[in-house]
mmCIF file as gemmi writes it, N, C-alpha and C atoms, coordinates in Angstrom:
data_model
loop_
_atom_site.group_PDB
_atom_site.id
_atom_site.type_symbol
_atom_site.label_atom_id
_atom_site.label_alt_id
_atom_site.label_comp_id
_atom_site.label_asym_id
_atom_site.label_entity_id
_atom_site.label_seq_id
_atom_site.pdbx_PDB_ins_code
_atom_site.Cartn_x
_atom_site.Cartn_y
_atom_site.Cartn_z
_atom_site.occupancy
_atom_site.B_iso_or_equiv
_atom_site.pdbx_formal_charge
_atom_site.auth_seq_id
_atom_site.auth_asym_id
_atom_site.pdbx_PDB_model_num
ATOM 1 N N . MET Axp A 1 ? 3.409 -9.29 31.977 1 0 ? 1 A 1
ATOM 2 C CA . MET Axp A 1 ? 2.803 -9.267 30.678 1 0 ? 1 A 1
ATOM 3 C C . MET Axp A 1 ? 1.403 -9.854 30.787 1 0 ? 1 A 1
ATOM 4 N N . CYS Axp A 2 ? 0.47 -9.278 30.037 1 0 ? 2 A 1
ATOM 5 C CA . CYS Axp A 2 ? -0.848 -9.88 29.927 1 0 ? 2 A 1
ATOM 6 C C . CYS Axp A 2 ? -1.179 -9.994 28.447 1 0 ? 2 A 1
ATOM 7 N N . ALA Axp A 3 ? -2.106 -10.839 28.099 1 0 ? 3 A 1
ATOM 8 C CA . ALA Axp A 3 ? -2.374 -11.082 26.686 1 0 ? 3 A 1
ATOM 9 C C . ALA Axp A 3 ? -3.849 -11.368 26.457 1 0 ? 3 A 1
ATOM 10 N N . GLY Axp A 4 ? -4.279 -11.133 25.223 1 0 ? 4 A 1
ATOM 11 C CA . GLY Axp A 4 ? -5.621 -11.473 24.785 1 0 ? 4 A 1
ATOM 12 C C . GLY Axp A 4 ? -5.56 -11.794 23.308 1 0 ? 4 A 1
ATOM 13 N N . THR Axp A 5 ? -6.496 -12.59 22.789 1 0 ? 5 A 1
ATOM 14 C CA . THR Axp A 5 ? -6.452 -12.963 21.377 1 0 ? 5 A 1
ATOM 15 C C . THR Axp A 5 ? -7.409 -12.113 20.558 1 0 ? 5 A 1
ATOM 16 N N . TYR Axp A 6 ? -7.063 -11.951 19.263 1 0 ? 6 A 1
ATOM 17 C CA . TYR Axp A 6 ? -7.867 -11.168 18.337 1 0 ? 6 A 1
ATOM 18 C C . TYR Axp A 6 ? -7.627 -11.729 16.944 1 0 ? 6 A 1
ATOM 19 N N . PRO Axp A 7 ? -8.672 -11.928 16.151 1 0 ? 7 A 1
ATOM 20 C CA . PRO Axp A 7 ? -8.542 -12.704 14.915 1 0 ? 7 A 1
ATOM 21 C C . PRO Axp A 7 ? -8.101 -11.92 13.663 1 0 ? 7 A 1
ATOM 22 N N . ILE Axp A 8 ? -6.933 -11.296 13.641 1 0 ? 8 A 1
ATOM 23 C CA . ILE Axp A 8 ? -6.398 -10.765 12.391 1 0 ? 8 A 1
ATOM 24 C C . ILE Axp A 8 ? -4.981 -11.282 12.213 1 0 ? 8 A 1
ATOM 25 N N . THR Axp A 9 ? -4.463 -11.198 10.997 1 0 ? 9 A 1
ATOM 26 C CA . THR Axp A 9 ? -3.209 -11.886 10.683 1 0 ? 9 A 1
ATOM 27 C C . THR Axp A 9 ? -2.014 -10.963 10.486 1 0 ? 9 A 1
ATOM 28 N N . VAL Axp A 10 ? -2.118 -9.715 10.844 1 0 ? 10 A 1
ATOM 29 C CA . VAL Axp A 10 ? -0.983 -8.802 10.715 1 0 ? 10 A 1
ATOM 30 C C . VAL Axp A 10 ? -0.466 -8.433 12.105 1 0 ? 10 A 1
ATOM 31 N N . ASP Axp A 11 ? 0.812 -8.091 12.167 1 0 ? 11 A 1
ATOM 32 C CA . ASP Axp A 11 ? 1.437 -7.765 13.449 1 0 ? 11 A 1
ATOM 33 C C . ASP Axp A 11 ? 1.692 -6.27 13.556 1 0 ? 11 A 1
ATOM 34 N N . PHE Axp A 12 ? 1.677 -5.755 14.78 1 0 ? 12 A 1
ATOM 35 C CA . PHE Axp A 12 ? 2.048 -4.367 15.022 1 0 ? 12 A 1
ATOM 36 C C . PHE Axp A 12 ? 2.507 -4.219 16.461 1 0 ? 12 A 1
ATOM 37 N N . ILE Axp A 13 ? 3.16 -3.109 16.712 1 0 ? 13 A 1
ATOM 38 C CA . ILE Axp A 13 ? 3.541 -2.755 18.076 1 0 ? 13 A 1
ATOM 39 C C . ILE Axp A 13 ? 3.34 -1.257 18.235 1 0 ? 13 A 1
ATOM 40 N N . VAL Axp A 14 ? 2.858 -0.851 19.392 1 0 ? 14 A 1
ATOM 41 C CA . VAL Axp A 14 ? 2.659 0.566 19.689 1 0 ? 14 A 1
ATOM 42 C C . VAL Axp A 14 ? 3.572 0.929 20.855 1 0 ? 14 A 1
ATOM 43 N N . VAL Axp A 15 ? 4.345 1.986 20.66 1 0 ? 15 A 1
ATOM 44 C CA . VAL Axp A 15 ? 5.241 2.506 21.692 1 0 ? 15 A 1
ATOM 45 C C . VAL Axp A 15 ? 5.011 4.011 21.805 1 0 ? 15 A 1
ATOM 46 N N . ARG Axp A 16 ? 5.502 4.596 22.867 1 0 ? 16 A 1
ATOM 47 C CA . ARG Axp A 16 ? 5.447 6.054 22.977 1 0 ? 16 A 1
ATOM 48 C C . ARG Axp A 16 ? 6.385 6.649 21.929 1 0 ? 16 A 1
ATOM 49 N N . GLU Axp A 17 ? 5.914 7.652 21.23 1 0 ? 17 A 1
ATOM 50 C CA . GLU Axp A 17 ? 6.731 8.262 20.186 1 0 ? 17 A 1
ATOM 51 C C . GLU Axp A 17 ? 7.883 9.042 20.799 1 0 ? 17 A 1
ATOM 52 N N . ARG Axp A 18 ? 9.065 8.855 20.257 1 0 ? 18 A 1
ATOM 53 C CA . ARG Axp A 18 ? 10.265 9.529 20.742 1 0 ? 18 A 1
ATOM 54 C C . ARG Axp A 18 ? 10.683 10.623 19.77 1 0 ? 18 A 1
ATOM 55 N N . VAL Axp A 19 ? 11.598 11.453 20.207 1 0 ? 19 A 1
ATOM 56 C CA . VAL Axp A 19 ? 12.085 12.557 19.385 1 0 ? 19 A 1
ATOM 57 C C . VAL Axp A 19 ? 12.645 12.031 18.064 1 0 ? 19 A 1
ATOM 58 N N . PHE Axp A 20 ? 13.415 10.941 18.123 1 0 ? 20 A 1
ATOM 59 C CA . PHE Axp A 20 ? 13.995 10.395 16.894 1 0 ? 20 A 1
ATOM 60 C C . PHE Axp A 20 ? 12.918 9.902 15.93 1 0 ? 20 A 1
ATOM 61 N N . ASP Axp A 21 ? 11.826 9.356 16.44 1 0 ? 21 A 1
ATOM 62 C CA . ASP Axp A 21 ? 10.727 8.934 15.571 1 0 ? 21 A 1
ATOM 63 C C . ASP Axp A 21 ? 10.186 10.132 14.805 1 0 ? 21 A 1
ATOM 64 N N . LYS Axp A 22 ? 9.997 11.242 15.5 1 0 ? 22 A 1
ATOM 65 C CA . LYS Axp A 22 ? 9.473 12.459 14.862 1 0 ? 22 A 1
ATOM 66 C C . LYS Axp A 22 ? 10.445 12.994 13.825 1 0 ? 22 A 1
ATOM 67 N N . ILE Axp A 23 ? 11.733 13.007 14.158 1 0 ? 23 A 1
ATOM 68 C CA . ILE Axp A 23 ? 12.745 13.503 13.213 1 0 ? 23 A 1
ATOM 69 C C . ILE Axp A 23 ? 12.776 12.621 11.967 1 0 ? 23 A 1
ATOM 70 N N . PHE Axp A 24 ? 12.769 11.307 12.152 1 0 ? 24 A 1
ATOM 71 C CA . PHE Axp A 24 ? 12.809 10.392 11.012 1 0 ? 24 A 1
ATOM 72 C C . PHE Axp A 24 ? 11.579 10.543 10.125 1 0 ? 24 A 1
ATOM 73 N N . LYS Axp A 25 ? 10.413 10.796 10.732 1 0 ? 25 A 1
ATOM 74 C CA . LYS Axp A 25 ? 9.205 11.025 9.926 1 0 ? 25 A 1
ATOM 75 C C . LYS Axp A 25 ? 9.322 12.316 9.131 1 0 ? 25 A 1
ATOM 76 N N . ILE Axp A 26 ? 9.827 13.383 9.755 1 0 ? 26 A 1
ATOM 77 C CA . ILE Axp A 26 ? 9.99 14.667 9.063 1 0 ? 26 A 1
ATOM 78 C C . ILE Axp A 26 ? 10.952 14.524 7.885 1 0 ? 26 A 1
ATOM 79 N N . LEU Axp A 27 ? 12.034 13.77 8.089 1 0 ? 27 A 1
ATOM 80 C CA . LEU Axp A 27 ? 13.036 13.565 7.034 1 0 ? 27 A 1
ATOM 81 C C . LEU Axp A 27 ? 12.581 12.565 5.971 1 0 ? 27 A 1
ATOM 82 N N . GLY Axp A 28 ? 11.477 11.881 6.205 1 0 ? 28 A 1
ATOM 83 C CA . GLY Axp A 28 ? 10.972 10.902 5.252 1 0 ? 28 A 1
ATOM 84 C C . GLY Axp A 28 ? 11.665 9.553 5.331 1 0 ? 28 A 1
ATOM 85 N N . ILE Axp A 29 ? 12.43 9.334 6.382 1 0 ? 29 A 1
ATOM 86 C CA . ILE Axp A 29 ? 13.14 8.071 6.568 1 0 ? 29 A 1
ATOM 87 C C . ILE Axp A 29 ? 12.185 6.976 7.04 1 0 ? 29 A 1
ATOM 88 N N . SER Axp A 30 ? 11.198 7.363 7.812 1 0 ? 30 A 1
ATOM 89 C CA . SER Axp A 30 ? 10.212 6.394 8.288 1 0 ? 30 A 1
ATOM 90 C C . SER Axp A 30 ? 8.814 6.959 8.109 1 0 ? 30 A 1
ATOM 91 N N . SER Axp A 31 ? 7.861 6.09 8.166 1 0 ? 31 A 1
ATOM 92 C CA . SER Axp A 31 ? 6.454 6.492 8.151 1 0 ? 31 A 1
ATOM 93 C C . SER Axp A 31 ? 5.726 5.552 9.094 1 0 ? 31 A 1
ATOM 94 N N . GLU Axp A 32 ? 4.554 5.945 9.491 1 0 ? 32 A 1
ATOM 95 C CA . GLU Axp A 32 ? 3.798 5.098 10.405 1 0 ? 32 A 1
ATOM 96 C C . GLU Axp A 32 ? 2.32 5.178 10.092 1 0 ? 32 A 1
ATOM 97 N N . LEU Axp A 33 ? 1.623 4.188 10.553 1 0 ? 33 A 1
ATOM 98 C CA . LEU Axp A 33 ? 0.181 4.14 10.451 1 0 ? 33 A 1
ATOM 99 C C . LEU Axp A 33 ? -0.41 5.246 11.32 1 0 ? 33 A 1
ATOM 100 N N . GLN Axp A 34 ? -1.354 5.996 10.794 1 0 ? 34 A 1
ATOM 101 C CA . GLN Axp A 34 ? -2.031 7.039 11.556 1 0 ? 34 A 1
ATOM 102 C C . GLN Axp A 34 ? -3.449 6.582 11.866 1 0 ? 34 A 1
ATOM 103 N N . THR Axp A 35 ? -3.887 6.82 13.087 1 0 ? 35 A 1
ATOM 104 C CA . THR Axp A 35 ? -5.222 6.392 13.497 1 0 ? 35 A 1
ATOM 105 C C . THR Axp A 35 ? -6.299 7.385 13.096 1 0 ? 35 A 1
ATOM 106 N N . GLY Axp A 36 ? -5.906 8.64 12.941 1 0 ? 36 A 1
ATOM 107 C CA . GLY Axp A 36 ? -6.885 9.692 12.688 1 0 ? 36 A 1
ATOM 108 C C . GLY Axp A 36 ? -7.258 10.435 13.956 1 0 ? 36 A 1
ATOM 109 N N . TYR Axp A 37 ? -6.842 9.914 15.099 1 0 ? 37 A 1
ATOM 110 C CA . TYR Axp A 37 ? -7.065 10.585 16.376 1 0 ? 37 A 1
ATOM 111 C C . TYR Axp A 37 ? -5.788 11.339 16.708 1 0 ? 37 A 1
ATOM 112 N N . GLN Axp A 38 ? -5.804 12.647 16.529 1 0 ? 38 A 1
ATOM 113 C CA . GLN Axp A 38 ? -4.595 13.454 16.683 1 0 ? 38 A 1
ATOM 114 C C . GLN Axp A 38 ? -3.975 13.29 18.073 1 0 ? 38 A 1
ATOM 115 N N . TRP Axp A 39 ? -4.795 13.217 19.109 1 0 ? 39 A 1
ATOM 116 C CA . TRP Axp A 39 ? -4.279 13.08 20.47 1 0 ? 39 A 1
ATOM 117 C C . TRP Axp A 39 ? -3.474 11.784 20.615 1 0 ? 39 A 1
ATOM 118 N N . PHE Axp A 40 ? -3.865 10.732 19.87 1 0 ? 40 A 1
ATOM 119 C CA . PHE Axp A 40 ? -3.157 9.45 19.935 1 0 ? 40 A 1
ATOM 120 C C . PHE Axp A 40 ? -1.912 9.472 19.046 1 0 ? 40 A 1
ATOM 121 N N . ASP Axp A 41 ? -2.07 9.936 17.805 1 0 ? 41 A 1
ATOM 122 C CA . ASP Axp A 41 ? -0.972 9.939 16.842 1 0 ? 41 A 1
ATOM 123 C C . ASP Axp A 41 ? 0.189 10.825 17.279 1 0 ? 41 A 1
ATOM 124 N N . LYS Axp A 42 ? -0.108 11.883 18.002 1 0 ? 42 A 1
ATOM 125 C CA . LYS Axp A 42 ? 0.926 12.809 18.451 1 0 ? 42 A 1
ATOM 126 C C . LYS Axp A 42 ? 1.843 12.184 19.509 1 0 ? 42 A 1
ATOM 127 N N . ARG Axp A 43 ? 1.324 11.265 20.31 1 0 ? 43 A 1
ATOM 128 C CA . ARG Axp A 43 ? 2.076 10.71 21.451 1 0 ? 43 A 1
ATOM 129 C C . ARG Axp A 43 ? 2.599 9.289 21.238 1 0 ? 43 A 1
ATOM 130 N N . ASN Axp A 44 ? 2.027 8.572 20.265 1 0 ? 44 A 1
ATOM 131 C CA . ASN Axp A 44 ? 2.339 7.151 20.115 1 0 ? 44 A 1
ATOM 132 C C . ASN Axp A 44 ? 2.808 6.835 18.709 1 0 ? 44 A 1
ATOM 133 N N . TYR Axp A 45 ? 3.63 5.803 18.599 1 0 ? 45 A 1
ATOM 134 C CA . TYR Axp A 45 ? 4.193 5.395 17.321 1 0 ? 45 A 1
ATOM 135 C C . TYR Axp A 45 ? 3.807 3.946 17.069 1 0 ? 45 A 1
ATOM 136 N N . ILE Axp A 46 ? 3.198 3.691 15.913 1 0 ? 46 A 1
ATOM 137 C CA . ILE Axp A 46 ? 2.758 2.348 15.551 1 0 ? 46 A 1
ATOM 138 C C . ILE Axp A 46 ? 3.78 1.766 14.576 1 0 ? 46 A 1
ATOM 139 N N . VAL Axp A 47 ? 4.441 0.707 14.997 1 0 ? 47 A 1
ATOM 140 C CA . VAL Axp A 47 ? 5.44 0.039 14.167 1 0 ? 47 A 1
ATOM 141 C C . VAL Axp A 47 ? 4.743 -1.12 13.463 1 0 ? 47 A 1
ATOM 142 N N . SER Axp A 48 ? 4.592 -1.002 12.134 1 0 ? 48 A 1
ATOM 143 C CA . SER Axp A 48 ? 3.896 -2.028 11.378 1 0 ? 48 A 1
ATOM 144 C C . SER Axp A 48 ? 4.004 -1.719 9.898 1 0 ? 48 A 1
ATOM 145 N N . GLU Axp A 49 ? 3.694 -2.708 9.107 1 0 ? 49 A 1
ATOM 146 C CA . GLU Axp A 49 ? 3.476 -2.45 7.695 1 0 ? 49 A 1
ATOM 147 C C . GLU Axp A 49 ? 2.179 -1.645 7.604 1 0 ? 49 A 1
ATOM 148 N N . THR Axp A 50 ? 2.133 -0.697 6.687 1 0 ? 50 A 1
ATOM 149 C CA . THR Axp A 50 ? 0.887 0.047 6.498 1 0 ? 50 A 1
ATOM 150 C C . THR Axp A 50 ? -0.174 -0.948 6.06 1 0 ? 50 A 1
ATOM 151 N N . ASN Axp A 51 ? -1.262 -0.996 6.794 1 0 ? 51 A 1
ATOM 152 C CA . ASN Axp A 51 ? -2.253 -2.02 6.528 1 0 ? 51 A 1
ATOM 153 C C . ASN Axp A 51 ? -3.636 -1.538 6.949 1 0 ? 51 A 1
ATOM 154 N N . LYS Axp A 52 ? -4.566 -1.575 6.018 1 0 ? 52 A 1
ATOM 155 C CA . LYS Axp A 52 ? -5.937 -1.144 6.315 1 0 ? 52 A 1
ATOM 156 C C . LYS Axp A 52 ? -6.617 -2.048 7.331 1 0 ? 52 A 1
ATOM 157 N N . THR Axp A 53 ? -6.225 -3.321 7.382 1 0 ? 53 A 1
ATOM 158 C CA . THR Axp A 53 ? -6.833 -4.245 8.339 1 0 ? 53 A 1
ATOM 159 C C . THR Axp A 53 ? -6.588 -3.781 9.764 1 0 ? 53 A 1
ATOM 160 N N . ILE Axp A 54 ? -5.367 -3.337 10.045 1 0 ? 54 A 1
ATOM 161 C CA . ILE Axp A 54 ? -5.054 -2.85 11.387 1 0 ? 54 A 1
ATOM 162 C C . ILE Axp A 54 ? -5.902 -1.629 11.707 1 0 ? 54 A 1
ATOM 163 N N . GLN Axp A 55 ? -5.985 -0.706 10.755 1 0 ? 55 A 1
ATOM 164 C CA . GLN Axp A 55 ? -6.784 0.497 10.985 1 0 ? 55 A 1
ATOM 165 C C . GLN Axp A 55 ? -8.246 0.139 11.237 1 0 ? 55 A 1
ATOM 166 N N . GLN Axp A 56 ? -8.784 -0.75 10.441 1 0 ? 56 A 1
ATOM 167 C CA . GLN Axp A 56 ? -10.209 -1.075 10.55 1 0 ? 56 A 1
ATOM 168 C C . GLN Axp A 56 ? -10.548 -1.873 11.798 1 0 ? 56 A 1
ATOM 169 N N . HIS Axp A 57 ? -9.671 -2.77 12.22 1 0 ? 57 A 1
ATOM 170 C CA . HIS Axp A 57 ? -10.005 -3.636 13.347 1 0 ? 57 A 1
ATOM 171 C C . HIS Axp A 57 ? -9.563 -3.098 14.704 1 0 ? 57 A 1
ATOM 172 N N . PHE Axp A 58 ? -8.46 -2.374 14.73 1 0 ? 58 A 1
ATOM 173 C CA . PHE Axp A 58 ? -7.961 -1.918 16.021 1 0 ? 58 A 1
ATOM 174 C C . PHE Axp A 58 ? -8.158 -0.422 16.233 1 0 ? 58 A 1
ATOM 175 N N . PHE Axp A 59 ? -7.738 0.373 15.29 1 0 ? 59 A 1
ATOM 176 C CA . PHE Axp A 59 ? -7.611 1.798 15.551 1 0 ? 59 A 1
ATOM 177 C C . PHE Axp A 59 ? -8.765 2.642 15.043 1 0 ? 59 A 1
ATOM 178 N N . LYS Axp A 60 ? -9.748 2.033 14.401 1 0 ? 60 A 1
ATOM 179 C CA . LYS Axp A 60 ? -10.932 2.784 13.986 1 0 ? 60 A 1
ATOM 180 C C . LYS Axp A 60 ? -11.779 3.147 15.214 1 0 ? 60 A 1
ATOM 181 N N . ASN Axp A 61 ? -11.717 2.32 16.215 1 0 ? 61 A 1
ATOM 182 C CA . ASN Axp A 61 ? -12.474 2.514 17.446 1 0 ? 61 A 1
ATOM 183 C C . ASN Axp A 61 ? -11.633 3.355 18.417 1 0 ? 61 A 1
ATOM 184 N N . GLU Axp A 62 ? -12.107 4.544 18.734 1 0 ? 62 A 1
ATOM 185 C CA . GLU Axp A 62 ? -11.361 5.429 19.63 1 0 ? 62 A 1
ATOM 186 C C . GLU Axp A 62 ? -11.166 4.814 21.012 1 0 ? 62 A 1
ATOM 187 N N . GLN Axp A 63 ? -12.078 3.973 21.444 1 0 ? 63 A 1
ATOM 188 C CA . GLN Axp A 63 ? -11.95 3.328 22.757 1 0 ? 63 A 1
ATOM 189 C C . GLN Axp A 63 ? -10.721 2.429 22.804 1 0 ? 63 A 1
ATOM 190 N N . VAL Axp A 64 ? -10.441 1.731 21.716 1 0 ? 64 A 1
ATOM 191 C CA . VAL Axp A 64 ? -9.237 0.888 21.655 1 0 ? 64 A 1
ATOM 192 C C . VAL Axp A 64 ? -7.995 1.759 21.79 1 0 ? 64 A 1
ATOM 193 N N . CYS Axp A 65 ? -7.977 2.893 21.091 1 0 ? 65 A 1
ATOM 194 C CA . CYS Axp A 65 ? -6.843 3.82 21.191 1 0 ? 65 A 1
ATOM 195 C C . CYS Axp A 65 ? -6.691 4.336 22.622 1 0 ? 65 A 1
ATOM 196 N N . LYS Axp A 66 ? -7.803 4.622 23.281 1 0 ? 66 A 1
ATOM 197 C CA . LYS Axp A 66 ? -7.74 5.093 24.67 1 0 ? 66 A 1
ATOM 198 C C . LYS Axp A 66 ? -7.156 4.03 25.589 1 0 ? 66 A 1
ATOM 199 N N . ILE Axp A 67 ? -7.548 2.79 25.387 1 0 ? 67 A 1
ATOM 200 C CA . ILE Axp A 67 ? -7.023 1.7 26.214 1 0 ? 67 A 1
ATOM 201 C C . ILE Axp A 67 ? -5.529 1.539 25.998 1 0 ? 67 A 1
ATOM 202 N N . ILE Axp A 68 ? -5.084 1.546 24.738 1 0 ? 68 A 1
ATOM 203 C CA . ILE Axp A 68 ? -3.658 1.414 24.443 1 0 ? 68 A 1
ATOM 204 C C . ILE Axp A 68 ? -2.884 2.588 25.027 1 0 ? 68 A 1
ATOM 205 N N . ALA Axp A 69 ? -3.393 3.808 24.858 1 0 ? 69 A 1
ATOM 206 C CA . ALA Axp A 69 ? -2.728 4.99 25.408 1 0 ? 69 A 1
ATOM 207 C C . ALA Axp A 69 ? -2.654 4.92 26.929 1 0 ? 69 A 1
ATOM 208 N N . GLU Axp A 70 ? -3.711 4.43 27.561 1 0 ? 70 A 1
ATOM 209 C CA . GLU Axp A 70 ? -3.709 4.311 29.019 1 0 ? 70 A 1
ATOM 210 C C . GLU Axp A 70 ? -2.685 3.287 29.495 1 0 ? 70 A 1
ATOM 211 N N . LEU Axp A 71 ? -2.576 2.168 28.799 1 0 ? 71 A 1
ATOM 212 C CA . LEU Axp A 71 ? -1.575 1.159 29.158 1 0 ? 71 A 1
ATOM 213 C C . LEU Axp A 71 ? -0.167 1.735 29.058 1 0 ? 71 A 1
ATOM 214 N N . LEU Axp A 72 ? 0.107 2.475 27.998 1 0 ? 72 A 1
ATOM 215 C CA . LEU Axp A 72 ? 1.427 3.084 27.831 1 0 ? 72 A 1
ATOM 216 C C . LEU Axp A 72 ? 1.671 4.158 28.892 1 0 ? 72 A 1
ATOM 217 N N . SER Axp A 73 ? 0.641 4.916 29.238 1 0 ? 73 A 1
ATOM 218 C CA . SER Axp A 73 ? 0.818 5.962 30.254 1 0 ? 73 A 1
ATOM 219 C C . SER Axp A 73 ? 0.972 5.374 31.66 1 0 ? 73 A 1
ATOM 220 N N . GLU Axp A 74 ? 0.519 4.149 31.86 1 0 ? 74 A 1
ATOM 221 C CA . GLU Axp A 74 ? 0.678 3.482 33.154 1 0 ? 74 A 1
ATOM 222 C C . GLU Axp A 74 ? 2.093 2.927 33.344 1 0 ? 74 A 1
ATOM 223 N N . GLY Axp A 75 ? 2.901 3.007 32.29 1 0 ? 75 A 1
ATOM 224 C CA . GLY Axp A 75 ? 4.283 2.581 32.437 1 0 ? 75 A 1
ATOM 225 C C . GLY Axp A 75 ? 4.713 1.407 31.586 1 0 ? 75 A 1
ATOM 226 N N . PHE Axp A 76 ? 3.781 0.753 30.904 1 0 ? 76 A 1
ATOM 227 C CA . PHE Axp A 76 ? 4.19 -0.314 29.995 1 0 ? 76 A 1
ATOM 228 C C . PHE Axp A 76 ? 4.985 0.303 28.857 1 0 ? 76 A 1
ATOM 229 N N . ASP Axp A 77 ? 5.976 -0.434 28.359 1 0 ? 77 A 1
ATOM 230 C CA . ASP Axp A 77 ? 6.816 0.062 27.276 1 0 ? 77 A 1
ATOM 231 C C . ASP Axp A 77 ? 6.207 -0.168 25.902 1 0 ? 77 A 1
ATOM 232 N N . TYR Axp A 78 ? 5.387 -1.194 25.776 1 0 ? 78 A 1
ATOM 233 C CA . TYR Axp A 78 ? 4.817 -1.487 24.474 1 0 ? 78 A 1
ATOM 234 C C . TYR Axp A 78 ? 3.485 -2.209 24.601 1 0 ? 78 A 1
ATOM 235 N N . VAL Axp A 79 ? 2.711 -2.106 23.533 1 0 ? 79 A 1
ATOM 236 C CA . VAL Axp A 79 ? 1.525 -2.926 23.313 1 0 ? 79 A 1
ATOM 237 C C . VAL Axp A 79 ? 1.787 -3.598 21.97 1 0 ? 79 A 1
ATOM 238 N N . LYS Axp A 80 ? 1.816 -4.919 21.97 1 0 ? 80 A 1
ATOM 239 C CA . LYS Axp A 80 ? 2.208 -5.668 20.77 1 0 ? 80 A 1
ATOM 240 C C . LYS Axp A 80 ? 1.118 -6.647 20.375 1 0 ? 80 A 1
ATOM 241 N N . TYR Axp A 81 ? 0.861 -6.717 19.069 1 0 ? 81 A 1
ATOM 242 C CA . TYR Axp A 81 ? -0.033 -7.739 18.529 1 0 ? 81 A 1
ATOM 243 C C . TYR Axp A 81 ? 0.789 -8.604 17.587 1 0 ? 81 A 1
ATOM 244 N N . LYS Axp A 82 ? 0.924 -9.883 17.914 1 0 ? 82 A 1
ATOM 245 C CA . LYS Axp A 82 ? 1.696 -10.795 17.079 1 0 ? 82 A 1
ATOM 246 C C . LYS Axp A 82 ? 1.076 -12.181 17.124 1 0 ? 82 A 1
ATOM 247 N N . GLU Axp A 83 ? 0.888 -12.749 15.949 1 0 ? 83 A 1
ATOM 248 C CA . GLU Axp A 83 ? 0.369 -14.114 15.81 1 0 ? 83 A 1
ATOM 249 C C . GLU Axp A 83 ? -0.923 -14.326 16.587 1 0 ? 83 A 1
ATOM 250 N N . GLY Axp A 84 ? -1.812 -13.349 16.507 1 0 ? 84 A 1
ATOM 251 C CA . GLY Axp A 84 ? -3.13 -13.492 17.116 1 0 ? 84 A 1
ATOM 252 C C . GLY Axp A 84 ? -3.222 -13.169 18.59 1 0 ? 84 A 1
ATOM 253 N N . VAL Axp A 85 ? -2.131 -12.677 19.188 1 0 ? 85 A 1
ATOM 254 C CA . VAL Axp A 85 ? -2.153 -12.392 20.627 1 0 ? 85 A 1
ATOM 255 C C . VAL Axp A 85 ? -1.762 -10.935 20.868 1 0 ? 85 A 1
ATOM 256 N N . LEU Axp A 86 ? -2.549 -10.242 21.657 1 0 ? 86 A 1
ATOM 257 C CA . LEU Axp A 86 ? -2.268 -8.865 22.048 1 0 ? 86 A 1
ATOM 258 C C . LEU Axp A 86 ? -1.587 -8.898 23.411 1 0 ? 86 A 1
ATOM 259 N N . LYS Axp A 87 ? -0.386 -8.302 23.484 1 0 ? 87 A 1
ATOM 260 C CA . LYS Axp A 87 ? 0.408 -8.34 24.712 1 0 ? 87 A 1
ATOM 261 C C . LYS Axp A 87 ? 0.828 -6.935 25.12 1 0 ? 87 A 1
ATOM 262 N N . VAL Axp A 88 ? 1.023 -6.745 26.39 1 0 ? 88 A 1
ATOM 263 C CA . VAL Axp A 88 ? 1.657 -5.532 26.896 1 0 ? 88 A 1
ATOM 264 C C . VAL Axp A 88 ? 2.836 -5.972 27.744 1 0 ? 88 A 1
ATOM 265 N N . GLY Axp A 89 ? 3.858 -5.141 27.814 1 0 ? 89 A 1
ATOM 266 C CA . GLY Axp A 89 ? 4.993 -5.549 28.617 1 0 ? 89 A 1
ATOM 267 C C . GLY Axp A 89 ? 6.049 -4.476 28.732 1 0 ? 89 A 1
ATOM 268 N N . PHE Axp A 90 ? 7.13 -4.885 29.332 1 0 ? 90 A 1
ATOM 269 C CA . PHE Axp A 90 ? 8.275 -4.016 29.545 1 0 ? 90 A 1
ATOM 270 C C . PHE Axp A 90 ? 9.439 -4.532 28.723 1 0 ? 90 A 1
ATOM 271 N N . ASN Axp A 91 ? 10.245 -3.625 28.213 1 0 ? 91 A 1
ATOM 272 C CA . ASN Axp A 91 ? 11.444 -4.024 27.49 1 0 ? 91 A 1
ATOM 273 C C . ASN Axp A 91 ? 12.512 -4.454 28.472 1 0 ? 91 A 1
ATOM 274 N N . THR Axp A 92 ? 13.267 -5.429 28.065 1 0 ? 92 A 1
ATOM 275 C CA . THR Axp A 92 ? 14.48 -5.757 28.803 1 0 ? 92 A 1
ATOM 276 C C . THR Axp A 92 ? 15.588 -4.933 28.175 1 0 ? 92 A 1
ATOM 277 N N . PHE Axp A 93 ? 16.724 -4.907 28.757 1 0 ? 93 A 1
ATOM 278 C CA . PHE Axp A 93 ? 17.802 -4.108 28.204 1 0 ? 93 A 1
ATOM 279 C C . PHE Axp A 93 ? 18.438 -4.86 27.042 1 0 ? 93 A 1
ATOM 280 N N . THR Axp A 94 ? 17.861 -4.687 25.834 1 0 ? 94 A 1
ATOM 281 C CA . THR Axp A 94 ? 18.363 -5.375 24.66 1 0 ? 94 A 1
ATOM 282 C C . THR Axp A 94 ? 19.012 -4.425 23.662 1 0 ? 94 A 1
ATOM 283 N N . GLY Axp A 95 ? 18.765 -3.153 23.818 1 0 ? 95 A 1
ATOM 284 C CA . GLY Axp A 95 ? 19.239 -2.208 22.83 1 0 ? 95 A 1
ATOM 285 C C . GLY Axp A 95 ? 18.223 -1.974 21.73 1 0 ? 95 A 1
ATOM 286 N N . TRP Axp A 96 ? 17.266 -2.855 21.596 1 0 ? 96 A 1
ATOM 287 C CA . TRP Axp A 96 ? 16.194 -2.681 20.608 1 0 ? 96 A 1
ATOM 288 C C . TRP Axp A 96 ? 14.894 -2.526 21.366 1 0 ? 96 A 1
ATOM 289 N N . ARG Axp A 97 ? 14.219 -1.438 21.135 1 0 ? 97 A 1
ATOM 290 C CA . ARG Axp A 97 ? 13.055 -1.166 21.969 1 0 ? 97 A 1
ATOM 291 C C . ARG Axp A 97 ? 11.828 -1.979 21.634 1 0 ? 97 A 1
ATOM 292 N N . TRP Axp A 98 ? 11.727 -2.593 20.48 1 0 ? 98 A 1
ATOM 293 C CA . TRP Axp A 98 ? 10.508 -3.321 20.167 1 0 ? 98 A 1
ATOM 294 C C . TRP Axp A 98 ? 10.709 -4.818 20.033 1 0 ? 98 A 1
ATOM 295 N N . LEU Axp A 99 ? 11.702 -5.373 20.656 1 0 ? 99 A 1
ATOM 296 C CA . LEU Axp A 99 ? 11.872 -6.824 20.667 1 0 ? 99 A 1
ATOM 297 C C . LEU Axp A 99 ? 10.975 -7.452 21.693 1 0 ? 99 A 1
């Protein structure tokens, strides 16, 4: 795991979008924050409360989206921002993919 700090107060996690995520969105069971970059939104799922702060500080910049997408494509399971720290890592076998 590696980490860096960033000064906003909301949490989010980005994972690769799975088939069930797409089905749940189509059925209206779930929704997610969209970055506006179709290449990113099509492949990745942002788990968070809908929040303009996240969009403005993290995902408005396409370079940030490219970095997150590259980390996920390199094999990391998630990119997480919680309590001021941005982390990447691998899931342990917990049954919950975003713990």
